[in-house]
N, CA, C and O atoms as a Tripos MOL2 file, in Angstrom:
@<TRIPOS>MOLECULE
protein
  248   247    62     0     0
PROTEIN
NO_CHARGES

@<TRIPOS>ATOM
      1 N           0.6320   -1.1310   -0.1540 N.3       1 MET1
      2 CA          0.2090    0.0800   -0.0260 C.3       1 MET1
      3 C           0.9250    1.2600    0.0980 C.2       1 MET1
      4 O           0.3590    2.2290   -0.4090 O.2       1 MET1
      5 N           2.1030    1.4930    0.6690 N.am      2 ILE2
      6 CA          2.9960    2.3890    0.8430 C.3       2 ILE2
      7 C           3.3550    2.6620   -0.5740 C.2       2 ILE2
      8 O           3.2980    3.7930   -1.0560 O.2       2 ILE2
      9 N           3.7440    1.5480   -1.2670 N.am      3 VAL3
     10 CA          4.2590    1.8980   -2.8370 C.3       3 VAL3
     11 C           3.4120    2.4070   -3.5560 C.2       3 VAL3
     12 O           3.8950    3.2140   -4.3500 O.2       3 VAL3
     13 N           1.9710    2.2310   -3.6370 N.am      4 ALA4
     14 CA          1.1140    2.7840   -4.1920 C.3       4 ALA4
     15 C           1.2450    3.9100   -3.9720 C.2       4 ALA4
     16 O           1.6120    4.5970   -4.9250 O.2       4 ALA4
     17 N           1.0110    4.5890   -2.6550 N.am      5 GLU5
     18 CA          0.9870    5.7730   -2.4940 C.3       5 GLU5
     19 C           2.0740    6.5660   -2.7720 C.2       5 GLU5
     20 O           1.7860    7.7620   -2.7960 O.2       5 GLU5
     21 N           3.5900    6.2220   -3.0590 N.am      6 ARG6
     22 CA          4.5520    6.9580   -3.5160 C.3       6 ARG6
     23 C           4.4670    7.2030   -4.7650 C.2       6 ARG6
     24 O           4.6050    8.3130   -5.2810 O.2       6 ARG6
     25 N           4.2090    6.0630   -5.3810 N.am      7 LYS7
     26 CA          3.9180    5.8950   -6.9800 C.3       7 LYS7
     27 C           3.0820    7.1960   -7.3610 C.2       7 LYS7
     28 O           3.5210    8.1300   -8.0330 O.2       7 LYS7
     29 N           1.8060    7.1000   -6.8190 N.am      8 GLN8
     30 CA          0.7510    8.3170   -7.1110 C.3       8 GLN8
     31 C           1.6090    9.4980   -6.7910 C.2       8 GLN8
     32 O           1.7520   10.1690   -7.8130 O.2       8 GLN8
     33 N           2.2970   10.0610   -5.6650 N.am      9 LYS9
     34 CA          2.7800   11.0410   -5.5730 C.3       9 LYS9
     35 C           3.9510   11.6390   -6.2070 C.2       9 LYS9
     36 O           4.4230   12.7720   -6.1070 O.2       9 LYS9
     37 N           4.3320   10.5630   -6.9200 N.am     10 THR10
     38 CA          5.1850   10.7730   -8.1820 C.3      10 THR10
     39 C           4.4900   11.6180   -9.2250 C.2      10 THR10
     40 O           4.5610   12.7970   -9.5720 O.2      10 THR10
     41 N           3.8310   10.6220   -9.5670 N.am     11 ILE11
     42 CA          2.9810   10.9720  -10.8940 C.3      11 ILE11
     43 C           2.4260   12.5030  -10.8150 C.2      11 ILE11
     44 O           2.4970   13.2790  -11.7680 O.2      11 ILE11
     45 N           1.9340   12.7880   -9.7040 N.am     12 LEU12
     46 CA          1.4250   14.3570   -9.6410 C.3      12 LEU12
     47 C           2.5890   14.9800   -9.2850 C.2      12 LEU12
     48 O           2.4370   16.2000   -9.2210 O.2      12 LEU12
     49 N           3.9850   14.5040   -8.9610 N.am     13 ASP13
     50 CA          4.7650   15.7160   -9.1160 C.3      13 ASP13
     51 C           5.2860   16.0540  -10.2050 C.2      13 ASP13
     52 O           5.8810   17.1240  -10.3320 O.2      13 ASP13
     53 N           5.1350   15.1510  -11.2030 N.am     14 ARG14
     54 CA          5.3390   15.3410  -12.6880 C.3      14 ARG14
     55 C           4.2220   16.0180  -13.4720 C.2      14 ARG14
     56 O           4.3990   16.8140  -14.3950 O.2      14 ARG14
     57 N           3.2030   15.6590  -13.0570 N.am     15 PHE15
     58 CA          1.7810   16.2540  -13.7040 C.3      15 PHE15
     59 C           1.9700   17.8410  -13.3720 C.2      15 PHE15
     60 O           1.3420   18.7180  -13.9660 O.2      15 PHE15
     61 N           2.7450   18.0400  -12.5340 N.am     16 ASP16
     62 CA          2.5380   19.6380  -12.3430 C.3      16 ASP16
     63 C           3.6540   20.3150  -13.0270 C.2      16 ASP16
     64 O           3.7930   21.5260  -12.8550 O.2      16 ASP16
     65 N           4.5370   19.6000  -13.8550 N.am     17 LYS17
     66 CA          5.5350   19.9260  -14.4030 C.3      17 LYS17
     67 C           5.3120   20.1340  -15.7260 C.2      17 LYS17
     68 O           6.0810   20.6930  -16.5070 O.2      17 LYS17
     69 N           3.7390   19.4560  -16.0760 N.am     18 PHE18
     70 CA          3.7490   19.0270  -17.6740 C.3      18 PHE18
     71 C           3.7680   20.2350  -18.4540 C.2      18 PHE18
     72 O           3.1450   21.2220  -18.0610 O.2      18 PHE18
     73 N           4.5260   20.2460  -19.6860 N.am     19 GLY19
     74 CA          4.4490   21.3540  -20.6390 C.3      19 GLY19
     75 C           5.3370   22.2640  -20.5520 C.2      19 GLY19
     76 O           5.3870   23.0800  -21.4720 O.2      19 GLY19
     77 N           6.2470   22.3760  -19.4710 N.am     20 GLU20
     78 CA          7.2740   23.1360  -19.2670 C.3      20 GLU20
     79 C           8.1310   23.2220  -20.1040 C.2      20 GLU20
     80 O           8.2970   24.3770  -20.4960 O.2      20 GLU20
     81 N           9.0010   22.1950  -20.7290 N.am     21 ALA21
     82 CA          9.3890   21.7390  -22.0580 C.3      21 ALA21
     83 C           9.1290   22.5120  -23.2840 C.2      21 ALA21
     84 O           9.9200   22.7210  -24.2040 O.2      21 ALA21
     85 N           7.6650   22.9860  -23.1470 N.am     22 MET22
     86 CA          7.2670   23.3290  -24.8790 C.3      22 MET22
     87 C           6.4750   24.4360  -24.4950 C.2      22 MET22
     88 O           5.2640   24.3120  -24.3120 O.2      22 MET22
     89 N           7.3630   26.0260  -24.2960 N.am     23 PRO23
     90 CA          7.1510   26.9080  -24.1890 C.3      23 PRO23
     91 C           5.8150   27.7100  -24.7760 C.2      23 PRO23
     92 O           5.1210   28.5270  -24.1720 O.2      23 PRO23
     93 N           5.6330   27.1150  -26.4500 N.am     24 ASP24
     94 CA          4.8370   27.8100  -27.0980 C.3      24 ASP24
     95 C           3.3510   27.0910  -26.9520 C.2      24 ASP24
     96 O           2.3590   27.5940  -27.4780 O.2      24 ASP24
     97 N           3.2980   25.8840  -26.1980 N.am     25 GLY25
     98 CA          2.1610   25.2070  -26.0140 C.3      25 GLY25
     99 C           1.7690   24.0210  -26.5180 C.2      25 GLY25
    100 O           0.8030   23.3920  -26.0860 O.2      25 GLY25
    101 N           2.4720   23.6720  -27.4200 N.am     26 ARG26
    102 CA          2.2130   22.7790  -28.7010 C.3      26 ARG26
    103 C           2.7300   21.5760  -27.9370 C.2      26 ARG26
    104 O           3.7450   21.5280  -27.2420 O.2      26 ARG26
    105 N           1.8820   20.6440  -28.1790 N.am     27 LEU27
    106 CA          2.1650   18.7500  -27.5290 C.3      27 LEU27
    107 C           2.5820   18.1140  -28.9220 C.2      27 LEU27
    108 O           2.7670   16.8990  -28.8720 O.2      27 LEU27
    109 N           2.7330   18.6240  -29.9590 N.am     28 THR28
    110 CA          2.9500   17.6570  -31.1060 C.3      28 THR28
    111 C           3.8010   18.8430  -32.0010 C.2      28 THR28
    112 O           3.6950   20.0690  -31.9580 O.2      28 THR28
    113 N           4.7290   17.9270  -32.8680 N.am     29 ALA29
    114 CA          5.6400   18.5440  -33.8550 C.3      29 ALA29
    115 C           4.6290   19.5920  -34.7170 C.2      29 ALA29
    116 O           3.4040   19.5920  -34.5960 O.2      29 ALA29
    117 N           5.3940   20.4830  -35.6090 N.am     30 PRO30
    118 CA          4.5360   21.2260  -36.7460 C.3      30 PRO30
    119 C           4.3520   20.4010  -38.0800 C.2      30 PRO30
    120 O           5.2240   19.8810  -38.7760 O.2      30 PRO30
    121 N           3.1780   20.4170  -38.2240 N.am     31 SER31
    122 CA          2.8850   20.0040  -39.6900 C.3      31 SER31
    123 C           3.5660   20.4010  -40.7130 C.2      31 SER31
    124 O           3.8260   21.5850  -40.9290 O.2      31 SER31
    125 N           3.9640   19.3100  -41.5340 N.am     32 ASP32
    126 CA          4.6140   19.5430  -42.8870 C.3      32 ASP32
    127 C           3.8080   20.4260  -43.9520 C.2      32 ASP32
    128 O           4.3080   20.7820  -45.0190 O.2      32 ASP32
    129 N           2.4810   20.7450  -43.5410 N.am     33 GLY33
    130 CA          1.7480   21.0040  -44.7120 C.3      33 GLY33
    131 C           0.9910   20.0570  -45.7270 C.2      33 GLY33
    132 O           0.3090   20.4720  -46.6650 O.2      33 GLY33
    133 N           1.1800   18.8810  -45.4480 N.am     34 LYS34
    134 CA          0.9510   18.0330  -46.6760 C.3      34 LYS34
    135 C          -0.1800   17.3620  -46.1420 C.2      34 LYS34
    136 O          -0.2150   16.8900  -45.0060 O.2      34 LYS34
    137 N          -1.3280   17.3110  -47.1670 N.am     35 VAL35
    138 CA         -2.4730   16.4990  -46.9260 C.3      35 VAL35
    139 C          -2.8280   15.1820  -47.2890 C.2      35 VAL35
    140 O          -2.7180   15.1590  -48.5150 O.2      35 VAL35
    141 N          -3.1920   14.0770  -46.8940 N.am     36 TYR36
    142 CA         -3.3980   12.9230  -47.5780 C.3      36 TYR36
    143 C          -4.4950   12.2700  -47.1160 C.2      36 TYR36
    144 O          -5.0160   12.3450  -46.0040 O.2      36 TYR36
    145 N          -4.8770   11.4620  -48.2970 N.am     37 ARG37
    146 CA         -6.2290   10.7010  -48.3690 C.3      37 ARG37
    147 C          -6.0850    9.3510  -47.2530 C.2      37 ARG37
    148 O          -5.8950    8.1710  -47.5470 O.2      37 ARG37
    149 N          -6.2260    9.8950  -46.0410 N.am     38 LEU38
    150 CA         -5.6670    8.6940  -45.2120 C.3      38 LEU38
    151 C          -6.5680    7.5780  -45.1230 C.2      38 LEU38
    152 O          -6.0060    6.4840  -45.0660 O.2      38 LEU38
    153 N          -8.0920    7.5750  -45.0910 N.am     39 ARG39
    154 CA         -8.8580    6.3510  -45.3770 C.3      39 ARG39
    155 C          -8.4250    5.6940  -46.3390 C.2      39 ARG39
    156 O          -8.2170    4.5180  -46.0400 O.2      39 ARG39
    157 N          -8.1270    6.0470  -47.7100 N.am     40 GLU40
    158 CA         -7.4490    5.0540  -49.0390 C.3      40 GLU40
    159 C          -6.4510    4.3170  -48.1730 C.2      40 GLU40
    160 O          -6.6630    3.1760  -47.7620 O.2      40 GLU40
    161 N          -5.0760    5.1880  -47.8450 N.am     41 ALA41
    162 CA         -3.8940    4.9680  -47.4870 C.3      41 ALA41
    163 C          -4.2060    3.5530  -46.3070 C.2      41 ALA41
    164 O          -3.5640    2.5170  -46.4770 O.2      41 ALA41
    165 N          -4.9300    3.6240  -45.4880 N.am     42 ILE42
    166 CA         -5.0120    2.8890  -44.4220 C.3      42 ILE42
    167 C          -5.6900    1.5910  -45.0580 C.2      42 ILE42
    168 O          -5.3190    0.4790  -44.6820 O.2      42 ILE42
    169 N          -6.5640    1.7210  -45.9070 N.am     43 LEU43
    170 CA         -7.1240    0.4190  -46.4280 C.3      43 LEU43
    171 C          -6.1670   -0.5650  -47.1860 C.2      43 LEU43
    172 O          -6.1290   -1.7930  -47.1000 O.2      43 LEU43
    173 N          -5.3140    0.3790  -48.0390 N.am     44 LEU44
    174 CA         -4.2910   -0.3610  -48.3850 C.3      44 LEU44
    175 C          -3.2870   -1.0290  -47.4840 C.2      44 LEU44
    176 O          -2.8900   -2.1820  -47.6490 O.2      44 LEU44
    177 N          -2.9510   -0.3170  -46.6340 N.am     45 SER45
    178 CA         -1.7650   -0.6370  -45.8660 C.3      45 SER45
    179 C          -2.5460   -2.3720  -45.1660 C.2      45 SER45
    180 O          -1.8700   -3.3780  -44.9490 O.2      45 SER45
    181 N          -3.7040   -2.2850  -45.0010 N.am     46 LYS46
    182 CA         -4.5900   -3.3620  -44.1620 C.3      46 LYS46
    183 C          -4.2180   -4.3700  -45.1230 C.2      46 LYS46
    184 O          -3.6040   -5.3730  -44.7590 O.2      46 LYS46
    185 N          -4.6260   -4.1300  -46.6130 N.am     47 GLN47
    186 CA         -4.3610   -5.2500  -47.3820 C.3      47 GLN47
    187 C          -3.1950   -5.8600  -47.7000 C.2      47 GLN47
    188 O          -2.9980   -7.0450  -47.9700 O.2      47 GLN47
    189 N          -2.1460   -4.5980  -47.6260 N.am     48 LEU48
    190 CA         -0.7630   -5.1850  -47.8970 C.3      48 LEU48
    191 C          -0.4360   -6.0260  -46.3870 C.2      48 LEU48
    192 O          -0.0090   -7.1580  -46.6170 O.2      48 LEU48
    193 N          -0.5190   -5.7890  -45.2860 N.am     49 GLY49
    194 CA         -0.2860   -6.2710  -44.0610 C.3      49 GLY49
    195 C           0.6590   -5.5080  -43.8530 C.2      49 GLY49
    196 O           1.1720   -6.2350  -43.0020 O.2      49 GLY49
    197 N           1.3630   -4.6230  -43.9030 N.am     50 ARG50
    198 CA          2.5650   -3.7940  -43.3800 C.3      50 ARG50
    199 C           2.2700   -2.4740  -43.8820 C.2      50 ARG50
    200 O           1.6050   -2.1020  -44.8490 O.2      50 ARG50
    201 N           2.9800   -1.7940  -42.9160 N.am     51 PRO51
    202 CA          3.0580   -0.0570  -43.1800 C.3      51 PRO51
    203 C           3.3500    0.2120  -44.4570 C.2      51 PRO51
    204 O           3.9570   -0.6450  -45.1000 O.2      51 PRO51
    205 N           2.9460    1.5480  -45.1200 N.am     52 LEU52
    206 CA          3.5140    2.1200  -46.5420 C.3      52 LEU52
    207 C           4.5880    2.3780  -46.2080 C.2      52 LEU52
    208 O           4.9590    2.6700  -45.0710 O.2      52 LEU52
    209 N           5.2940    2.2870  -47.3000 N.am     53 SER53
    210 CA          6.5540    3.3740  -47.6880 C.3      53 SER53
    211 C           6.3080    4.6350  -48.1200 C.2      53 SER53
    212 O           5.2690    5.0220  -48.6550 O.2      53 SER53
    213 N           7.4240    5.3650  -47.8460 N.am     54 GLN54
    214 CA          7.3840    6.9690  -48.7040 C.3      54 GLN54
    215 C           6.8470    7.0410  -49.7350 C.2      54 GLN54
    216 O           5.8350    7.7250  -49.8840 O.2      54 GLN54
    217 N           7.3920    6.3580  -50.6810 N.am     55 ASP55
    218 CA          6.9500    6.4410  -51.8110 C.3      55 ASP55
    219 C           5.6220    6.1770  -51.8920 C.2      55 ASP55
    220 O           4.8850    7.0550  -52.3400 O.2      55 ASP55
    221 N           5.0500    4.8390  -51.4440 N.am     56 GLU56
    222 CA          3.5190    4.5390  -51.5680 C.3      56 GLU56
    223 C           2.5750    5.6790  -51.2100 C.2      56 GLU56
    224 O           1.5290    5.9880  -51.7800 O.2      56 GLU56
    225 N           3.2310    6.3160  -50.0130 N.am     57 MET57
    226 CA          2.3560    7.6000  -49.2840 C.3      57 MET57
    227 C           2.3530    8.5220  -50.1470 C.2      57 MET57
    228 O           1.3940    9.2770  -49.9830 O.2      57 MET57
    229 N           3.1400    8.8430  -51.1670 N.am     58 LYS58
    230 CA          3.1120    9.8450  -52.0330 C.3      58 LYS58
    231 C           1.9420    9.7470  -52.6140 C.2      58 LYS58
    232 O           1.2030   10.7160  -52.4390 O.2      58 LYS58
    233 N           1.4650    8.7300  -53.3640 N.am     59 LYS59
    234 CA          0.5160    8.3570  -54.2460 C.3      59 LYS59
    235 C          -0.8320    9.3090  -53.5510 C.2      59 LYS59
    236 O          -1.6270    9.9510  -54.2380 O.2      59 LYS59
    237 N          -0.8560    9.2180  -52.0620 N.am     60 PHE60
    238 CA         -2.1970    9.4450  -51.3410 C.3      60 PHE60
    239 C          -2.4360   11.0060  -51.2450 C.2      60 PHE60
    240 O          -3.5210   11.5080  -50.9500 O.2      60 PHE60
    241 N          -1.2230   11.7400  -51.5460 N.am     61 GLU61
    242 CA         -1.2780   13.2000  -50.9690 C.3      61 GLU61
    243 C          -2.1820   14.0920  -52.2790 C.2      61 GLU61
    244 O          -2.0850   14.0060  -53.5030 O.2      61 GLU61
    245 N          -2.8380   14.7280  -51.6260 N.am     62 VAL62
    246 CA         -3.9350   15.7630  -51.8990 C.3      62 VAL62
    247 C          -3.5780   16.9170  -52.4510 C.2      62 VAL62
    248 O          -4.4270   17.7760  -52.6880 O.2      62 VAL62
@<TRIPOS>BOND
     1     1     2 1
     2     2     3 1
     3     3     4 2
     4     3     5 am
     5     5     6 1
     6     6     7 1
     7     7     8 2
     8     7     9 am
     9     9    10 1
    10    10    11 1
    11    11    12 2
    12    11    13 am
    13    13    14 1
    14    14    15 1
    15    15    16 2
    16    15    17 am
    17    17    18 1
    18    18    19 1
    19    19    20 2
    20    19    21 am
    21    21    22 1
    22    22    23 1
    23    23    24 2
    24    23    25 am
    25    25    26 1
    26    26    27 1
    27    27    28 2
    28    27    29 am
    29    29    30 1
    30    30    31 1
    31    31    32 2
    32    31    33 am
    33    33    34 1
    34    34    35 1
    35    35    36 2
    36    35    37 am
    37    37    38 1
    38    38    39 1
    39    39    40 2
    40    39    41 am
    41    41    42 1
    42    42    43 1
    43    43    44 2
    44    43    45 am
    45    45    46 1
    46    46    47 1
    47    47    48 2
    48    47    49 am
    49    49    50 1
    50    50    51 1
    51    51    52 2
    52    51    53 am
    53    53    54 1
    54    54    55 1
    55    55    56 2
    56    55    57 am
    57    57    58 1
    58    58    59 1
    59    59    60 2
    60    59    61 am
    61    61    62 1
    62    62    63 1
    63    63    64 2
    64    63    65 am
    65    65    66 1
    66    66    67 1
    67    67    68 2
    68    67    69 am
    69    69    70 1
    70    70    71 1
    71    71    72 2
    72    71    73 am
    73    73    74 1
    74    74    75 1
    75    75    76 2
    76    75    77 am
    77    77    78 1
    78    78    79 1
    79    79    80 2
    80    79    81 am
    81    81    82 1
    82    82    83 1
    83    83    84 2
    84    83    85 am
    85    85    86 1
    86    86    87 1
    87    87    88 2
    88    87    89 am
    89    89    90 1
    90    90    91 1
    91    91    92 2
    92    91    93 am
    93    93    94 1
    94    94    95 1
    95    95    96 2
    96    95    97 am
    97    97    98 1
    98    98    99 1
    99    99   100 2
   100    99   101 am
   101   101   102 1
   102   102   103 1
   103   103   104 2
   104   103   105 am
   105   105   106 1
   106   106   107 1
   107   107   108 2
   108   107   109 am
   109   109   110 1
   110   110   111 1
   111   111   112 2
   112   111   113 am
   113   113   114 1
   114   114   115 1
   115   115   116 2
   116   115   117 am
   117   117   118 1
   118   118   119 1
   119   119   120 2
   120   119   121 am
   121   121   122 1
   122   122   123 1
   123   123   124 2
   124   123   125 am
   125   125   126 1
   126   126   127 1
   127   127   128 2
   128   127   129 am
   129   129   130 1
   130   130   131 1
   131   131   132 2
   132   131   133 am
   133   133   134 1
   134   134   135 1
   135   135   136 2
   136   135   137 am
   137   137   138 1
   138   138   139 1
   139   139   140 2
   140   139   141 am
   141   141   142 1
   142   142   143 1
   143   143   144 2
   144   143   145 am
   145   145   146 1
   146   146   147 1
   147   147   148 2
   148   147   149 am
   149   149   150 1
   150   150   151 1
   151   151   152 2
   152   151   153 am
   153   153   154 1
   154   154   155 1
   155   155   156 2
   156   155   157 am
   157   157   158 1
   158   158   159 1
   159   159   160 2
   160   159   161 am
   161   161   162 1
   162   162   163 1
   163   163   164 2
   164   163   165 am
   165   165   166 1
   166   166   167 1
   167   167   168 2
   168   167   169 am
   169   169   170 1
   170   170   171 1
   171   171   172 2
   172   171   173 am
   173   173   174 1
   174   174   175 1
   175   175   176 2
   176   175   177 am
   177   177   178 1
   178   178   179 1
   179   179   180 2
   180   179   181 am
   181   181   182 1
   182   182   183 1
   183   183   184 2
   184   183   185 am
   185   185   186 1
   186   186   187 1
   187   187   188 2
   188   187   189 am
   189   189   190 1
   190   190   191 1
   191   191   192 2
   192   191   193 am
   193   193   194 1
   194   194   195 1
   195   195   196 2
   196   195   197 am
   197   197   198 1
   198   198   199 1
   199   199   200 2
   200   199   201 am
   201   201   202 1
   202   202   203 1
   203   203   204 2
   204   203   205 am
   205   205   206 1
   206   206   207 1
   207   207   208 2
   208   207   209 am
   209   209   210 1
   210   210   211 1
   211   211   212 2
   212   211   213 am
   213   213   214 1
   214   214   215 1
   215   215   216 2
   216   215   217 am
   217   217   218 1
   218   218   219 1
   219   219   220 2
   220   219   221 am
   221   221   222 1
   222   222   223 1
   223   223   224 2
   224   223   225 am
   225   225   226 1
   226   226   227 1
   227   227   228 2
   228   227   229 am
   229   229   230 1
   230   230   231 1
   231   231   232 2
   232   231   233 am
   233   233   234 1
   234   234   235 1
   235   235   236 2
   236   235   237 am
   237   237   238 1
   238   238   239 1
   239   239   240 2
   240   239   241 am
   241   241   242 1
   242   242   243 1
   243   243   244 2
   244   243   245 am
   245   245   246 1
   246   246   247 1
   247   247   248 2
@<TRIPOS>SUBSTRUCTURE
     1 MET1         2 RESIDUE 1 A MET
     2 ILE2         6 RESIDUE 1 A ILE
     3 VAL3        10 RESIDUE 1 A VAL
     4 ALA4        14 RESIDUE 1 A ALA
     5 GLU5        18 RESIDUE 1 A GLU
     6 ARG6        22 RESIDUE 1 A ARG
     7 LYS7        26 RESIDUE 1 A LYS
     8 GLN8        30 RESIDUE 1 A GLN
     9 LYS9        34 RESIDUE 1 A LYS
    10 THR10       38 RESIDUE 1 A THR
    11 ILE11       42 RESIDUE 1 A ILE
    12 LEU12       46 RESIDUE 1 A LEU
    13 ASP13       50 RESIDUE 1 A ASP
    14 ARG14       54 RESIDUE 1 A ARG
    15 PHE15       58 RESIDUE 1 A PHE
    16 ASP16       62 RESIDUE 1 A ASP
    17 LYS17       66 RESIDUE 1 A LYS
    18 PHE18       70 RESIDUE 1 A PHE
    19 GLY19       74 RESIDUE 1 A GLY
    20 GLU20       78 RESIDUE 1 A GLU
    21 ALA21       82 RESIDUE 1 A ALA
    22 MET22       86 RESIDUE 1 A MET
    23 PRO23       90 RESIDUE 1 A PRO
    24 ASP24       94 RESIDUE 1 A ASP
    25 GLY25       98 RESIDUE 1 A GLY
    26 ARG26      102 RESIDUE 1 A ARG
    27 LEU27      106 RESIDUE 1 A LEU
    28 THR28      110 RESIDUE 1 A THR
    29 ALA29      114 RESIDUE 1 A ALA
    30 PRO30      118 RESIDUE 1 A PRO
    31 SER31      122 RESIDUE 1 A SER
    32 ASP32      126 RESIDUE 1 A ASP
    33 GLY33      130 RESIDUE 1 A GLY
    34 LYS34      134 RESIDUE 1 A LYS
    35 VAL35      138 RESIDUE 1 A VAL
    36 TYR36      142 RESIDUE 1 A TYR
    37 ARG37      146 RESIDUE 1 A ARG
    38 LEU38      150 RESIDUE 1 A LEU
    39 ARG39      154 RESIDUE 1 A ARG
    40 GLU40      158 RESIDUE 1 A GLU
    41 ALA41      162 RESIDUE 1 A ALA
    42 ILE42      166 RESIDUE 1 A ILE
    43 LEU43      170 RESIDUE 1 A LEU
    44 LEU44      174 RESIDUE 1 A LEU
    45 SER45      178 RESIDUE 1 A SER
    46 LYS46      182 RESIDUE 1 A LYS
    47 GLN47      186 RESIDUE 1 A GLN
    48 LEU48      190 RESIDUE 1 A LEU
    49 GLY49      194 RESIDUE 1 A GLY
    50 ARG50      198 RESIDUE 1 A ARG
    51 PRO51      202 RESIDUE 1 A PRO
    52 LEU52      206 RESIDUE 1 A LEU
    53 SER53      210 RESIDUE 1 A SER
    54 GLN54      214 RESIDUE 1 A GLN
    55 ASP55      218 RESIDUE 1 A ASP
    56 GLU56      222 RESIDUE 1 A GLU
    57 MET57      226 RESIDUE 1 A MET
    58 LYS58      230 RESIDUE 1 A LYS
    59 LYS59      234 RESIDUE 1 A LYS
    60 PHE60      238 RESIDUE 1 A PHE
    61 GLU61      242 RESIDUE 1 A GLU
    62 VAL62      246 RESIDUE 1 A VAL
């Protein structure tokens, strides 16, 4: 029980510092501006049974 209490306190300590490394408030990297037809790309990926390569993804750019 004591271990659980210590772990919970550690999580809360880190929660208070969340976002300090991101001064502009972003939680993800900036977009490269490309737009994809993702639904079609995902269907092809499922049919192939593997992730698509960069060249294959270029076919789905809008």
